[in-house]
C-alpha positions, 0 to 999 in steps of 0.5 A: 517221133511225132507218134513218141512226142504224143504218146509221152504228151499223154503219159504227161497229162495222166502223171498231172492228174495222179501226182497232184491228185485231180481225181475229177479231172479228165487227162483227156481235157488237159490241152497240149498248149494251155498254160499249166499255171495262172488263171488262163490254164490249170491254175497250178501253183508253186506247190504243184509245181514243186511235186511236179518237178519231183515226179518228173525228175524221178519218172524219166531220170532227168534234172531241172536245173532251176526255176528260169529252165523249169518255167519254160518246161512248165508252160505247158504240156507240149513244153514239157513233152519237148523239153523230156525229149530234148533231155533223153536225146 
């Protein structure tokens, strides 16, 4: 399973860069546990969050039920990968 999760993490990093049109950003530079939002991490905002939710729900066929669930799921790439893996299980 760890191989699947690391593949999912790489896929999610690429999705973030592509979905948010961060052309000058190398997906490999995103730390697995780096916060996606706020000044300590990538610095994404609420508009970015909305775009990511739409892409994640479409690509993985899962539902992000509410803001509280989304906040936990989008804490980092690793948290998002864990959330998707649990939903798909």
